[in-house]
N, C-alpha and C positions, 0 to 999 in steps of 0.2 A: 300454674303460674300465679301463686298466691301473693307474690310481691308486687304485681302490676295490676292496678285497678282497671277493670274492664266492665263498662256499663254503657248505657245510652248517652251519657254526658261526655264520654271520652272517645274522640275520633282519632284513630291512629293511621288512617289512610292505608297506603299499601306497605307500611313498615312491616317487616317480618319480626314478629314478637320473639323474644329470646327463648331458648330451650330451657328445660329444667336445670337448675344449678346443681353442681356437685356439693357435697357436704364434707368439709368446708368448701367455699367457692375456690376454684382454681385460678391460676394466673390468666388462663384463657377466658374464664367467666368474667373476670374484672375487665379485660380488654373488650370483650363483646358488649358488656354493659355500657362501657364508655362510648363505644362506637354507636350503639343504639341511641344513647342520649344525644350524641352529636348529630346523628341523622334526623332525629325528631326536631332538634333546634334548626337545622338547615331547612327542613320542610316548612317549619313555622315562619321563618324569616322570609321564605319565598312567597308566602301569602297566597297559597292556592285556595280557591273558593270552596266553600262548604259543598259537599256532595261530589267533589271530584276525587280521583283516585289518590292524589298526593296530599289531600287536605289533612293537616294535623292541627287540632284546636289547642287553646291554651291549657285546658284541663289535661289533655293527653301529654303535652310537652312537660308540664310540671310533674306528671306521674312518671315519665321517663327519667327525668332528673332525679326524682326520689328513688327510683329503682336503682339507678347507678350508685347513689349514695349508700343505699342499704346493702348492695352487693359488696361494696368496699368495706363497709362496717363489719359485715359478717366475716369477710376474709381476714380482717385485722383481729377480730375477737378470737379467732382460733389460736393465735399466738401473739397476744398483745404485747408481750415483753420483748419479742424479737421478730418484728416484721421482716419479711424477706427483702434482700437488697434491691431486687427488681422493683418491688413495690415502693420503696423509699425513693428511688430514682424517678419512677413514673409519677408518683404523687407530687414531687417537687417540680418536675419539668413539664408535666402535662395536666394533671388533675387540678392542682391549686390555681394555676393561671386560667384554665378553662372555667373553673367554678366561679372565679371572679368575673369573667366575661359574661357568663350566664346570668349571674346576679344583676349585673348592670343592664343587660338586655331585658331581663324579666321586669325590672323596675320601669324601664322605658315603655315596654308593652303595656304594663299596668296603667301608667300615666296616660298613655294614648287611649286605652280603653275607657278610663274614667271620663276623659274629655269627650270622646265620641258618644258615650252613653248619655252624658248630660246634655250634649247638643241635640242628639236625636230625641230625647225625652221632651225638651223644651219646644222643639219645632213641631213634633207630632201633637203635643198637648195644645199648643196654640192653634194648630190646624183644626183639631177636634172641637175646640172651644168656639170657633167661629161657624161651625156647622149647625144645622138643625139637629134636634135631639135624635132624629132618625138616622143620622150618619150619612154616608159610610165613614166610620172613624179609621184613623191610622193606628197601627200597633205601637203601643208605648212599652218600651223595654222595662224589665225589672231593674232594681237598683244595682244588681250584679252585672247588668248588660245583657242578660239572657232574654230572648224573645219568648213570650209566654204562649202565644196562640198555637194550640195543638200539642203543646208540650205535656209529656207524661211526668207527673211528680208523685212522690210518696208523701202521704199525710196521715198520721195516726195509724199506720199500718196498712192503709189502703192506697192503691194506685189510682190516681185521678187524672183524667184528661182535661186540660184547660181549654174550654171552647173559645173561639175568637169573639172579641167584643167590638163588633162593627157598628153598634147602635146602643142607645139607652135601653131598648127592649132586651138586647142580649145580656146586659148587666142585670136587669131585673129577673131574667130567667135563670140566673146562677143558683145552684143549690147551696146549702149551708157549707158543705165540704168544699165545693168549688170556690165559693167566696172566701173562705178561710185560706185556701191555698193561694189565691190571688193576693190577699192582703199580706201574707207572709213574704211574697215577692215584692210588693210595692211599699209596705210599711213594716219591715222586719223587726223593728224595735218597739212596735206598738202592741199592746195586749189585744187579744181577740175577744172583744166584749161588744155588747149591744145586740139589738135584734138583727134578723137577717136583712131587713130593709136598711137599717142604719149601716150595716157593713157594705151593702151594695152601693149606698150613697157615697161611702168613703172611697170605694173603687172608682165611682164616677169622677170624683175629684182628682183621683190619681191619674186618670187617663184624659182629663180635660173636658169631660162631659158635663154639661150644665145640669145641675140638680134642680128639678122643678117639682 
């Protein structure tokens, strides 16, 4: 299933992943892809908590929508000058209206995520700022909204586990690779420069820890 991204960042819950496609995709392939994307959207809107059987996260939902789009594109590419009548009818009556709805819902979800991430960041940074440097600190999300503690990330070809930052000492214990990975999450537009201590202090500021 080379068309559907499958990794640790994509949670499809109990969705049954599509079977291998025909070449070119058949009418049934297109219908199955559409149903698959609709099922992912339904699971996402139901808001099942992470870790439960029905949980589908935003990354997985977007991958399902992209899968549907790719299957349709491959089907059309096989005979671009004369798409089948069933496809024209389905595209006009089902796909285009559904795609418009998905786009609106995706925009709404993204706006909500941005607002929640900003709120959580401010609340947790304020909490950490008022604590002694020994903590215990609250987890401050990355700018993308992802929670970093315990997350496995890839950096310069290596898999890195981001340790929890519950105190100033935890920040000072970060290795160069761990600090760089944290900075990419907190300050994605800033260059990775400075000594290890300077990078650690930048992380302290990002999580609301007092730099002393």
